[in-house]
All heavy atoms as a GROMACS GRO file, in nm:
protein
  549
    1MET      N    1  20.746  -3.593   8.350
    1MET     CA    2  20.733  -3.534   8.218
    1MET      C    3  20.870  -3.489   8.166
    1MET      O    4  20.892  -3.494   8.047
    1MET     CB    5  20.636  -3.417   8.222
    1MET     CG    6  20.493  -3.455   8.258
    1MET     SD    7  20.422  -3.589   8.162
    1MET     CE    8  20.407  -3.516   8.003
    2PHE      N    9  20.957  -3.446   8.256
    2PHE     CA   10  21.092  -3.405   8.215
    2PHE      C   11  21.165  -3.520   8.148
    2PHE      O   12  21.225  -3.504   8.042
    2PHE     CB   13  21.172  -3.354   8.335
    2PHE     CG   14  21.316  -3.327   8.304
    2PHE    CD1   15  21.353  -3.209   8.243
    2PHE    CD2   16  21.413  -3.421   8.335
    2PHE    CE1   17  21.485  -3.184   8.212
    2PHE    CE2   18  21.546  -3.397   8.305
    2PHE     CZ   19  21.582  -3.278   8.244
    3LEU      N   20  21.160  -3.640   8.208
    3LEU     CA   21  21.228  -3.755   8.151
    3LEU      C   22  21.171  -3.793   8.015
    3LEU      O   23  21.246  -3.823   7.922
    3LEU     CB   24  21.219  -3.875   8.246
    3LEU     CG   25  21.311  -3.872   8.366
    3LEU    CD1   26  21.286  -3.995   8.453
    3LEU    CD2   27  21.456  -3.869   8.323
    4ILE      N   28  21.040  -3.792   8.003
    4ILE     CA   29  20.978  -3.830   7.876
    4ILE      C   30  21.022  -3.737   7.764
    4ILE      O   31  21.042  -3.780   7.651
    4ILE     CB   32  20.825  -3.833   7.892
    4ILE    CG1   33  20.787  -3.949   7.983
    4ILE    CG2   34  20.756  -3.845   7.756
    4ILE    CD1   35  20.642  -3.954   8.019
    5ARG      N   36  21.039  -3.609   7.794
    5ARG     CA   37  21.082  -3.513   7.692
    5ARG      C   38  21.230  -3.520   7.660
    5ARG      O   39  21.271  -3.482   7.552
    5ARG     CB   40  21.048  -3.370   7.736
    5ARG     CG   41  20.903  -3.335   7.713
    5ARG     CD   42  20.877  -3.189   7.741
    5ARG     NE   43  20.784  -3.185   7.854
    5ARG     CZ   44  20.804  -3.125   7.969
    5ARG    NH1   45  20.914  -3.058   7.989
    5ARG    NH2   46  20.716  -3.130   8.064
    6ASN      N   47  21.313  -3.568   7.754
    6ASN     CA   48  21.457  -3.556   7.737
    6ASN      C   49  21.534  -3.687   7.720
    6ASN      O   50  21.652  -3.682   7.688
    6ASN     CB   51  21.516  -3.481   7.857
    6ASN     CG   52  21.467  -3.337   7.858
    6ASN    OD1   53  21.484  -3.265   7.762
    6ASN    ND2   54  21.404  -3.298   7.966
    7VAL      N   55  21.472  -3.801   7.742
    7VAL     CA   56  21.542  -3.928   7.725
    7VAL      C   57  21.453  -4.025   7.649
    7VAL      O   58  21.336  -3.998   7.626
    7VAL     CB   59  21.583  -3.990   7.861
    7VAL    CG1   60  21.679  -3.900   7.936
    7VAL    CG2   61  21.462  -4.020   7.947
    8SER      N   62  21.511  -4.139   7.612
    8SER     CA   63  21.435  -4.239   7.538
    8SER      C   64  21.328  -4.301   7.629
    8SER      O   65  21.341  -4.300   7.752
    8SER     CB   66  21.528  -4.348   7.486
    8SER     OG   67  21.576  -4.425   7.594
    9PRO      N   68  21.223  -4.356   7.569
    9PRO     CA   69  21.118  -4.419   7.652
    9PRO      C   70  21.172  -4.532   7.740
    9PRO      O   71  21.124  -4.551   7.852
    9PRO     CB   72  21.019  -4.473   7.548
    9PRO     CG   73  21.041  -4.388   7.428
    9PRO     CD   74  21.186  -4.352   7.429
   10ALA      N   75  21.270  -4.607   7.692
   10ALA     CA   76  21.326  -4.717   7.771
   10ALA      C   77  21.389  -4.665   7.900
   10ALA      O   78  21.373  -4.724   8.007
   10ALA     CB   79  21.427  -4.794   7.690
   11VAL      N   80  21.459  -4.556   7.890
   11VAL     CA   81  21.524  -4.498   8.009
   11VAL      C   82  21.419  -4.434   8.101
   11VAL      O   83  21.426  -4.449   8.222
   11VAL     CB   84  21.631  -4.395   7.968
   11VAL    CG1   85  21.687  -4.324   8.090
   11VAL    CG2   86  21.743  -4.463   7.890
   12ALA      N   87  21.322  -4.367   8.042
   12ALA     CA   88  21.220  -4.300   8.122
   12ALA      C   89  21.136  -4.398   8.204
   12ALA      O   90  21.092  -4.365   8.314
   12ALA     CB   91  21.130  -4.216   8.032
   13THR      N   92  21.117  -4.518   8.153
   13THR     CA   93  21.036  -4.616   8.225
   13THR      C   94  21.120  -4.713   8.308
   13THR      O   95  21.064  -4.803   8.370
   13THR     CB   96  20.949  -4.696   8.128
   13THR    OG1   97  21.033  -4.761   8.032
   13THR    CG2   98  20.849  -4.606   8.057
   14SER      N   99  21.250  -4.694   8.311
   14SER     CA  100  21.336  -4.787   8.386
   14SER      C  101  21.312  -4.778   8.538
   14SER      O  102  21.350  -4.869   8.610
   14SER     CB  103  21.483  -4.762   8.355
   14SER     OG  104  21.523  -4.634   8.400
   15TYR      N  105  21.247  -4.672   8.585
   15TYR     CA  106  21.217  -4.662   8.727
   15TYR      C  107  21.132  -4.780   8.773
   15TYR      O  108  21.140  -4.824   8.887
   15TYR     CB  109  21.146  -4.531   8.761
   15TYR     CG  110  21.001  -4.529   8.720
   15TYR    CD1  111  20.903  -4.572   8.808
   15TYR    CD2  112  20.963  -4.490   8.592
   15TYR    CE1  113  20.769  -4.573   8.771
   15TYR    CE2  114  20.831  -4.491   8.554
   15TYR     CZ  115  20.734  -4.532   8.643
   15TYR     OH  116  20.603  -4.535   8.605
   16ALA      N  117  21.052  -4.835   8.683
   16ALA     CA  118  20.967  -4.948   8.719
   16ALA      C  119  21.049  -5.071   8.755
   16ALA      O  120  21.003  -5.157   8.829
   16ALA     CB  121  20.872  -4.980   8.604
   17TYR      N  122  21.170  -5.080   8.703
   17TYR     CA  123  21.259  -5.192   8.734
   17TYR      C  124  21.351  -5.158   8.851
   17TYR      O  125  21.390  -5.245   8.926
   17TYR     CB  126  21.343  -5.229   8.613
   17TYR     CG  127  21.260  -5.262   8.492
   17TYR    CD1  128  21.254  -5.174   8.384
   17TYR    CD2  129  21.185  -5.378   8.487
   17TYR    CE1  130  21.177  -5.203   8.274
   17TYR    CE2  131  21.107  -5.408   8.377
   17TYR     CZ  132  21.104  -5.320   8.270
   17TYR     OH  133  21.027  -5.349   8.162
   18VAL      N  134  21.386  -5.032   8.864
   18VAL     CA  135  21.482  -4.990   8.966
   18VAL      C  136  21.416  -4.980   9.104
   18VAL      O  137  21.477  -5.017   9.204
   18VAL     CB  138  21.549  -4.857   8.926
   18VAL    CG1  139  21.639  -4.807   9.035
   18VAL    CG2  140  21.626  -4.874   8.796
   19ASN      N  141  21.293  -4.932   9.111
   19ASN     CA  142  21.227  -4.915   9.241
   19ASN      C  143  21.219  -5.045   9.322
   19ASN      O  144  21.249  -5.042   9.442
   19ASN     CB  145  21.088  -4.855   9.222
   19ASN     CG  146  21.094  -4.707   9.192
   19ASN    OD1  147  21.199  -4.645   9.197
   19ASN    ND2  148  20.980  -4.651   9.157
   20PRO      N  149  21.181  -5.159   9.264
   20PRO     CA  150  21.180  -5.282   9.345
   20PRO      C  151  21.318  -5.322   9.394
   20PRO      O  152  21.332  -5.373   9.506
   20PRO     CB  153  21.124  -5.387   9.249
   20PRO     CG  154  21.051  -5.310   9.146
   20PRO     CD  155  21.121  -5.180   9.133
   21VAL      N  156  21.420  -5.298   9.314
   21VAL     CA  157  21.557  -5.330   9.356
   21VAL      C  158  21.596  -5.245   9.476
   21VAL      O  159  21.651  -5.295   9.574
   21VAL     CB  160  21.656  -5.311   9.239
   21VAL    CG1  161  21.800  -5.326   9.287
   21VAL    CG2  162  21.627  -5.408   9.127
   22VAL      N  163  21.565  -5.117   9.471
   22VAL     CA  164  21.596  -5.028   9.582
   22VAL      C  165  21.518  -5.071   9.706
   22VAL      O  166  21.572  -5.074   9.817
   22VAL     CB  167  21.565  -4.881   9.545
   22VAL    CG1  168  21.574  -4.789   9.666
   22VAL    CG2  169  21.658  -4.834   9.435
   23ALA      N  170  21.393  -5.109   9.688
   23ALA     CA  171  21.312  -5.154   9.802
   23ALA      C  172  21.370  -5.280   9.866
   23ALA      O  173  21.376  -5.291   9.988
   23ALA     CB  174  21.168  -5.179   9.756
   24VAL      N  175  21.415  -5.374   9.784
   24VAL     CA  176  21.475  -5.497   9.838
   24VAL      C  177  21.604  -5.466   9.912
   24VAL      O  178  21.629  -5.517  10.022
   24VAL     CB  179  21.499  -5.599   9.724
   24VAL    CG1  180  21.587  -5.714   9.771
   24VAL    CG2  181  21.367  -5.652   9.672
   25LEU      N  182  21.687  -5.381   9.854
   25LEU     CA  183  21.813  -5.346   9.920
   25LEU      C  184  21.789  -5.272  10.052
   25LEU      O  185  21.859  -5.296  10.151
   25LEU     CB  186  21.902  -5.264   9.827
   25LEU     CG  187  21.954  -5.340   9.704
   25LEU    CD1  188  22.033  -5.246   9.613
   25LEU    CD2  189  22.037  -5.459   9.744
   26LEU      N  190  21.691  -5.184  10.055
   26LEU     CA  191  21.657  -5.116  10.180
   26LEU      C  192  21.601  -5.215  10.282
   26LEU      O  193  21.632  -5.205  10.402
   26LEU     CB  194  21.556  -5.004  10.155
   26LEU     CG  195  21.610  -4.878  10.088
   26LEU    CD1  196  21.495  -4.783  10.054
   26LEU    CD2  197  21.713  -4.810  10.176
   27GLY      N  198  21.522  -5.310  10.236
   27GLY     CA  199  21.466  -5.409  10.328
   27GLY      C  200  21.573  -5.498  10.388
   27GLY      O  201  21.569  -5.529  10.508
   28THR      N  202  21.672  -5.536  10.307
   28THR     CA  203  21.778  -5.621  10.361
   28THR      C  204  21.875  -5.541  10.446
   28THR      O  205  21.926  -5.591  10.547
   28THR     CB  206  21.856  -5.692  10.249
   28THR    OG1  207  21.908  -5.596  10.159
   28THR    CG2  208  21.768  -5.791  10.176
   29GLY      N  209  21.901  -5.416  10.407
   29GLY     CA  210  21.998  -5.335  10.480
   29GLY      C  211  21.943  -5.273  10.607
   29GLY      O  212  22.008  -5.274  10.711
   30LEU      N  213  21.820  -5.223  10.601
   30LEU     CA  214  21.764  -5.153  10.716
   30LEU      C  215  21.656  -5.232  10.789
   30LEU      O  216  21.636  -5.212  10.909
   30LEU     CB  217  21.704  -5.019  10.670
   30LEU     CG  218  21.801  -4.921  10.603
   30LEU    CD1  219  21.725  -4.797  10.557
   30LEU    CD2  220  21.913  -4.883  10.697
   31GLY      N  221  21.588  -5.320  10.717
   31GLY     CA  222  21.476  -5.390  10.778
   31GLY      C  223  21.508  -5.528  10.832
   31GLY      O  224  21.421  -5.594  10.888
   32GLY      N  225  21.630  -5.572  10.813
   32GLY     CA  226  21.668  -5.702  10.866
   32GLY      C  227  21.611  -5.821  10.789
   32GLY      O  228  21.610  -5.933  10.839
   33GLU      N  229  21.563  -5.799  10.667
   33GLU     CA  230  21.510  -5.909  10.587
   33GLU      C  231  21.625  -5.990  10.530
   33GLU      O  232  21.737  -5.941  10.515
   33GLU     CB  233  21.423  -5.854  10.474
   33GLU     CG  234  21.302  -5.778  10.522
   33GLU     CD  235  21.222  -5.718  10.408
   33GLU    OE1  236  21.256  -5.742  10.291
   33GLU    OE2  237  21.126  -5.646  10.437
   34SER      N  238  21.598  -6.115  10.495
   34SER     CA  239  21.701  -6.198  10.434
   34SER      C  240  21.650  -6.254  10.302
   34SER      O  241  21.531  -6.277  10.285
   34SER     CB  242  21.741  -6.313  10.528
   34SER     OG  243  21.629  -6.394  10.553
   35LEU      N  244  21.742  -6.274  10.207
   35LEU     CA  245  21.708  -6.325  10.075
   35LEU      C  246  21.780  -6.456  10.051
   35LEU      O  247  21.892  -6.476  10.098
   35LEU     CB  248  21.748  -6.225   9.966
   35LEU     CG  249  21.683  -6.087   9.970
   35LEU    CD1  250  21.739  -6.000   9.859
   35LEU    CD2  251  21.533  -6.099   9.957
   36SER      N  252  21.717  -6.542   9.972
   36SER     CA  253  21.781  -6.667   9.934
   36SER      C  254  21.876  -6.641   9.818
   36SER      O  255  21.876  -6.533   9.758
   36SER     CB  256  21.676  -6.770   9.894
   36SER     OG  257  21.614  -6.732   9.772
   37ALA      N  258  21.954  -6.741   9.783
   37ALA     CA  259  22.049  -6.727   9.672
   37ALA      C  260  21.977  -6.701   9.541
   37ALA      O  261  22.023  -6.622   9.458
   37ALA     CB  262  22.135  -6.852   9.662
   38VAL      N  263  21.863  -6.763   9.521
   38VAL     CA  264  21.786  -6.743   9.398
   38VAL      C  265  21.736  -6.599   9.389
   38VAL      O  266  21.737  -6.537   9.282
   38VAL     CB  267  21.668  -6.843   9.391
   38VAL    CG1  268  21.577  -6.813   9.274
   38VAL    CG2  269  21.719  -6.985   9.385
   39GLU      N  270  21.695  -6.543   9.500
   39GLU     CA  271  21.647  -6.405   9.501
   39GLU      C  272  21.760  -6.306   9.472
   39GLU      O  273  21.741  -6.208   9.402
   39GLU     CB  274  21.580  -6.374   9.635
   39GLU     CG  275  21.450  -6.451   9.653
   39GLU     CD  276  21.397  -6.446   9.795
   39GLU    OE1  277  21.478  -6.441   9.890
   39GLU    OE2  278  21.274  -6.448   9.810
   40TRP      N  279  21.880  -6.333   9.527
   40TRP     CA  280  21.994  -6.247   9.497
   40TRP      C  281  22.031  -6.257   9.348
   40TRP      O  282  22.066  -6.158   9.285
   40TRP     CB  283  22.116  -6.284   9.582
   40TRP     CG  284  22.107  -6.228   9.721
   40TRP    CD1  285  22.089  -6.297   9.836
   40TRP    CD2  286  22.117  -6.089   9.759
   40TRP    NE1  287  22.086  -6.210   9.943
   40TRP    CE2  288  22.103  -6.083   9.898
   40TRP    CE3  289  22.135  -5.971   9.688
   40TRP    CZ2  290  22.107  -5.963   9.968
   40TRP    CZ3  291  22.138  -5.852   9.759
   40TRP    CH2  292  22.125  -5.848   9.896
   41MET      N  293  22.022  -6.377   9.292
   41MET     CA  294  22.051  -6.395   9.150
   41MET      C  295  21.949  -6.320   9.064
   41MET      O  296  21.986  -6.253   8.967
   41MET     CB  297  22.051  -6.543   9.115
   41MET     CG  298  22.109  -6.573   8.980
   41MET     SD  299  22.142  -6.747   8.946
   41MET     CE  300  22.018  -6.834   9.034
   42ALA      N  301  21.822  -6.328   9.101
   42ALA     CA  302  21.718  -6.255   9.028
   42ALA      C  303  21.742  -6.104   9.037
   42ALA      O  304  21.724  -6.032   8.937
   42ALA     CB  305  21.581  -6.291   9.083
   43LEU      N  306  21.784  -6.057   9.152
   43LEU     CA  307  21.813  -5.915   9.169
   43LEU      C  308  21.927  -5.872   9.078
   43LEU      O  309  21.922  -5.766   9.014
   43LEU     CB  310  21.848  -5.888   9.316
   43LEU     CG  311  21.855  -5.745   9.362
   43LEU    CD1  312  21.720  -5.678   9.351
   43LEU    CD2  313  21.904  -5.740   9.506
   44GLY      N  314  22.029  -5.955   9.067
   44GLY     CA  315  22.141  -5.927   8.977
   44GLY      C  316  22.100  -5.924   8.831
   44GLY      O  317  22.144  -5.838   8.754
   45ILE      N  318  22.010  -6.014   8.793
   45ILE     CA  319  21.961  -6.016   8.655
   45ILE      C  320  21.882  -5.890   8.625
   45ILE      O  321  21.896  -5.831   8.518
   45ILE     CB  322  21.876  -6.142   8.631
   45ILE    CG1  323  21.967  -6.266   8.632
   45ILE    CG2  324  21.799  -6.134   8.500
   45ILE    CD1  325  21.891  -6.398   8.633
   46ILE      N  326  21.801  -5.845   8.719
   46ILE     CA  327  21.724  -5.722   8.699
   46ILE      C  328  21.818  -5.604   8.683
   46ILE      O  329  21.800  -5.520   8.593
   46ILE     CB  330  21.627  -5.700   8.817
   46ILE    CG1  331  21.518  -5.806   8.816
   46ILE    CG2  332  21.566  -5.560   8.811
   46ILE    CD1  333  21.432  -5.808   8.940
   47ILE      N  334  21.920  -5.595   8.766
   47ILE     CA  335  22.014  -5.483   8.756
   47ILE      C  336  22.088  -5.487   8.622
   47ILE      O  337  22.104  -5.383   8.556
   47ILE     CB  338  22.112  -5.486   8.875
   47ILE    CG1  339  22.037  -5.454   9.004
   47ILE    CG2  340  22.227  -5.388   8.854
   47ILE    CD1  341  22.118  -5.475   9.130
   48MET      N  342  22.131  -5.606   8.579
   48MET     CA  343  22.199  -5.616   8.450
   48MET      C  344  22.108  -5.576   8.336
   48MET      O  345  22.151  -5.510   8.241
   48MET     CB  346  22.251  -5.759   8.429
   48MET     CG  347  22.373  -5.791   8.510
   48MET     SD  348  22.433  -5.961   8.494
   48MET     CE  349  22.393  -6.007   8.330
   49ALA      N  350  21.980  -5.613   8.343
   49ALA     CA  351  21.886  -5.577   8.238
   49ALA      C  352  21.866  -5.426   8.230
   49ALA      O  353  21.861  -5.369   8.121
   49ALA     CB  354  21.753  -5.647   8.261
   50VAL      N  355  21.856  -5.361   8.344
   50VAL     CA  356  21.841  -5.215   8.345
   50VAL      C  357  21.964  -5.148   8.288
   50VAL      O  358  21.955  -5.053   8.209
   50VAL     CB  359  21.811  -5.164   8.488
   50VAL    CG1  360  21.817  -5.013   8.495
   50VAL    CG2  361  21.676  -5.214   8.534
   51VAL      N  362  22.083  -5.198   8.321
   51VAL     CA  363  22.207  -5.143   8.264
   51VAL      C  364  22.210  -5.162   8.114
   51VAL      O  365  22.246  -5.070   8.040
   51VAL     CB  366  22.330  -5.207   8.332
   51VAL    CG1  367  22.458  -5.173   8.258
   51VAL    CG2  368  22.340  -5.163   8.477
   52LEU      N  369  22.171  -5.280   8.065
   52LEU     CA  370  22.169  -5.303   7.921
   52LEU      C  371  22.070  -5.212   7.849
   52LEU      O  372  22.099  -5.161   7.742
   52LEU     CB  373  22.138  -5.449   7.891
   52LEU     CG  374  22.250  -5.547   7.912
   52LEU    CD1  375  22.202  -5.690   7.889
   52LEU    CD2  376  22.367  -5.516   7.820
   53VAL      N  377  21.953  -5.193   7.908
   53VAL     CA  378  21.855  -5.103   7.847
   53VAL      C  379  21.909  -4.960   7.844
   53VAL      O  380  21.894  -4.889   7.745
   53VAL     CB  381  21.721  -5.109   7.923
   53VAL    CG1  382  21.629  -4.995   7.884
   53VAL    CG2  383  21.653  -5.242   7.898
   54THR      N  384  21.972  -4.920   7.952
   54THR     CA  385  22.022  -4.783   7.961
   54THR      C  386  22.141  -4.759   7.867
   54THR      O  387  22.149  -4.656   7.802
   54THR     CB  388  22.064  -4.752   8.106
   54THR    OG1  389  21.953  -4.779   8.192
   54THR    CG2  390  22.105  -4.608   8.122
   55LEU      N  391  22.233  -4.854   7.861
   55LEU     CA  392  22.354  -4.836   7.781
   55LEU      C  393  22.347  -4.906   7.646
   55LEU      O  394  22.444  -4.903   7.571
   55LEU     CB  395  22.475  -4.890   7.858
   55LEU     CG  396  22.503  -4.823   7.993
   55LEU    CD1  397  22.622  -4.890   8.060
   55LEU    CD2  398  22.529  -4.675   7.975
   56GLY      N  399  22.234  -4.967   7.614
   56GLY     CA  400  22.222  -5.046   7.492
   56GLY      C  401  22.255  -4.971   7.365
   56GLY      O  402  22.320  -5.025   7.276
   57LYS      N  403  22.213  -4.847   7.354
   57LYS     CA  404  22.239  -4.773   7.230
   57LYS      C  405  22.387  -4.741   7.213
   57LYS      O  406  22.433  -4.719   7.102
   57LYS     CB  407  22.155  -4.647   7.223
   57LYS     CG  408  22.188  -4.542   7.326
   57LYS     CD  409  22.098  -4.422   7.308
   57LYS     CE  410  22.125  -4.320   7.415
   57LYS     NZ  411  22.035  -4.205   7.403
   58TYR      N  412  22.463  -4.740   7.321
   58TYR     CA  413  22.607  -4.718   7.311
   58TYR      C  414  22.683  -4.849   7.288
   58TYR      O  415  22.780  -4.852   7.214
   58TYR     CB  416  22.660  -4.651   7.438
   58TYR     CG  417  22.594  -4.519   7.467
   58TYR    CD1  418  22.509  -4.505   7.575
   58TYR    CD2  419  22.615  -4.409   7.384
   58TYR    CE1  420  22.446  -4.384   7.601
   58TYR    CE2  421  22.553  -4.289   7.409
   58TYR     CZ  422  22.468  -4.276   7.518
   58TYR     OH  423  22.406  -4.158   7.543
   59LEU      N  424  22.636  -4.956   7.350
   59LEU     CA  425  22.702  -5.086   7.335
   59LEU      C  426  22.668  -5.152   7.203
   59LEU      O  427  22.752  -5.220   7.143
   59LEU     CB  428  22.661  -5.179   7.450
   59LEU     CG  429  22.700  -5.133   7.591
   59LEU    CD1  430  22.642  -5.229   7.694
   59LEU    CD2  431  22.851  -5.127   7.604
   60PHE      N  432  22.546  -5.136   7.157
   60PHE     CA  433  22.499  -5.199   7.033
   60PHE      C  434  22.435  -5.094   6.943
   60PHE      O  435  22.313  -5.087   6.933
   60PHE     CB  436  22.397  -5.308   7.064
   60PHE     CG  437  22.446  -5.408   7.166
   60PHE    CD1  438  22.397  -5.406   7.295
   60PHE    CD2  439  22.540  -5.503   7.132
   60PHE    CE1  440  22.440  -5.497   7.389
   60PHE    CE2  441  22.585  -5.594   7.225
   60PHE     CZ  442  22.535  -5.592   7.353
   61PRO      N  443  22.516  -5.011   6.876
   61PRO     CA  444  22.458  -4.906   6.792
   61PRO      C  445  22.381  -4.967   6.674
   61PRO      O  446  22.416  -5.073   6.624
   61PRO     CB  447  22.578  -4.826   6.745
   61PRO     CG  448  22.695  -4.915   6.763
   61PRO     CD  449  22.660  -5.010   6.873
   62ALA      N  450  22.277  -4.898   6.632
   62ALA     CA  451  22.195  -4.946   6.521
   62ALA      C  452  22.275  -4.940   6.392
   62ALA      O  453  22.351  -4.845   6.367
   62ALA     CB  454  22.069  -4.861   6.509
   63LYS      N  455  22.259  -5.043   6.311
   63LYS     CA  456  22.328  -5.047   6.182
   63LYS      C  457  22.245  -4.970   6.081
   63LYS      O  458  22.123  -4.980   6.078
   63LYS     CB  459  22.347  -5.191   6.138
   63LYS     CG  460  22.438  -5.267   6.232
   63LYS     CD  461  22.451  -5.410   6.191
   63LYS     CE  462  22.540  -5.481   6.293
   63LYS     NZ  463  22.536  -5.623   6.280
   64PRO      N  464  22.313  -4.892   5.994
   64PRO     CA  465  22.237  -4.816   5.895
   64PRO      C  466  22.170  -4.910   5.794
   64PRO      O  467  22.224  -5.014   5.758
   64PRO     CB  468  22.343  -4.730   5.828
   64PRO     CG  469  22.471  -4.798   5.854
   64PRO     CD  470  22.455  -4.871   5.984
   65VAL      N  471  22.051  -4.872   5.752
   65VAL     CA  472  21.976  -4.950   5.654
   65VAL      C  473  22.005  -4.893   5.516
   65VAL      O  474  21.986  -4.774   5.492
   65VAL     CB  475  21.825  -4.946   5.684
   65VAL    CG1  476  21.747  -5.020   5.578
   65VAL    CG2  477  21.798  -5.002   5.822
   66VAL      N  478  22.053  -4.978   5.427
   66VAL     CA  479  22.085  -4.935   5.292
   66VAL      C  480  21.981  -4.995   5.198
   66VAL      O  481  21.962  -5.116   5.193
   66VAL     CB  482  22.226  -4.981   5.249
   66VAL    CG1  483  22.257  -4.939   5.108
   66VAL    CG2  484  22.329  -4.928   5.347
   67THR      N  485  21.913  -4.907   5.123
   67THR     CA  486  21.815  -4.955   5.026
   67THR      C  487  21.875  -4.944   4.887
   67THR      O  488  21.944  -4.846   4.855
   67THR     CB  489  21.685  -4.873   5.033
   67THR    OG1  490  21.716  -4.736   5.015
   67THR    CG2  491  21.617  -4.890   5.168
   68PRO      N  492  21.853  -5.043   4.804
   68PRO     CA  493  21.910  -5.038   4.667
   68PRO      C  494  21.845  -4.928   4.585
   68PRO      O  495  21.727  -4.897   4.601
   68PRO     CB  496  21.879  -5.176   4.611
   68PRO     CG  497  21.772  -5.235   4.696
   68PRO     CD  498  21.779  -5.165   4.829
   69TYR      N  499  21.923  -4.872   4.498
   69TYR     CA  500  21.875  -4.765   4.411
   69TYR      C  501  21.793  -4.824   4.299
   69TYR      O  502  21.834  -4.921   4.235
   69TYR     CB  503  21.994  -4.686   4.355
   69TYR     CG  504  21.953  -4.582   4.254
   69TYR    CD1  505  21.893  -4.464   4.294
   69TYR    CD2  506  21.974  -4.603   4.118
   69TYR    CE1  507  21.854  -4.368   4.203
   69TYR    CE2  508  21.936  -4.508   4.026
   69TYR     CZ  509  21.875  -4.392   4.067
   69TYR     OH  510  21.836  -4.298   3.977
   70GLN      N  511  21.677  -4.768   4.274
   70GLN     CA  512  21.593  -4.813   4.164
   70GLN      C  513  21.566  -4.693   4.073
   70GLN      O  514  21.507  -4.594   4.116
   70GLN     CB  515  21.462  -4.870   4.214
   70GLN     CG  516  21.478  -4.998   4.293
   70GLN     CD  517  21.346  -5.053   4.341
   70GLN    OE1  518  21.243  -4.985   4.329
   70GLN    NE2  519  21.348  -5.173   4.392
   71ALA      N  520  21.613  -4.704   3.950
   71ALA     CA  521  21.592  -4.596   3.854
   71ALA      C  522  21.445  -4.592   3.814
   71ALA      O  523  21.379  -4.696   3.803
   71ALA     CB  524  21.679  -4.617   3.731
   72GLU      N  525  21.396  -4.472   3.794
   72GLU     CA  526  21.257  -4.456   3.751
   72GLU      C  527  21.243  -4.495   3.604
   72GLU      O  528  21.331  -4.466   3.523
   72GLU     CB  529  21.212  -4.313   3.770
   72GLU     CG  530  21.202  -4.272   3.914
   72GLU     CD  531  21.150  -4.130   3.931
   72GLU    OE1  532  21.087  -4.079   3.836
   72GLU    OE2  533  21.176  -4.072   4.036
   73LYS      N  534  21.134  -4.560   3.572
   73LYS     CA  535  21.107  -4.597   3.432
   73LYS      C  536  21.037  -4.481   3.362
   73LYS      O  537  20.948  -4.420   3.417
   73LYS     CB  538  21.022  -4.722   3.428
   73LYS     CG  539  21.094  -4.843   3.485
   73LYS     CD  540  21.006  -4.965   3.474
   73LYS     CE  541  21.080  -5.083   3.535
   73LYS     NZ  542  21.002  -5.204   3.529
   74PRO      N  543  21.080  -4.454   3.238
   74PRO     CA  544  21.015  -4.340   3.165
   74PRO      C  545  20.874  -4.369   3.122
   74PRO      O  546  20.819  -4.465   3.115
   74PRO     CB  547  21.104  -4.320   3.044
   74PRO     CG  548  21.194  -4.438   3.033
   74PRO     CD  549  21.186  -4.510   3.164
   0.00000   0.00000   0.00000
């Protein structure tokens, strides 16, 4: 609940992407599991996507929307 109140929804739900990455890294580091090259590439893509979601508003700021002025008719 703290995250939902204090950060954007994209950041608050990023745990859903990060938890599997942590699990895979723990499995390869501590559990002796091995991954193929395709699996390592997929892991890298997931990490890059989480970084983009997290830093997206700083890297790609929203452009202001300008609406044309319309004078009221009498």
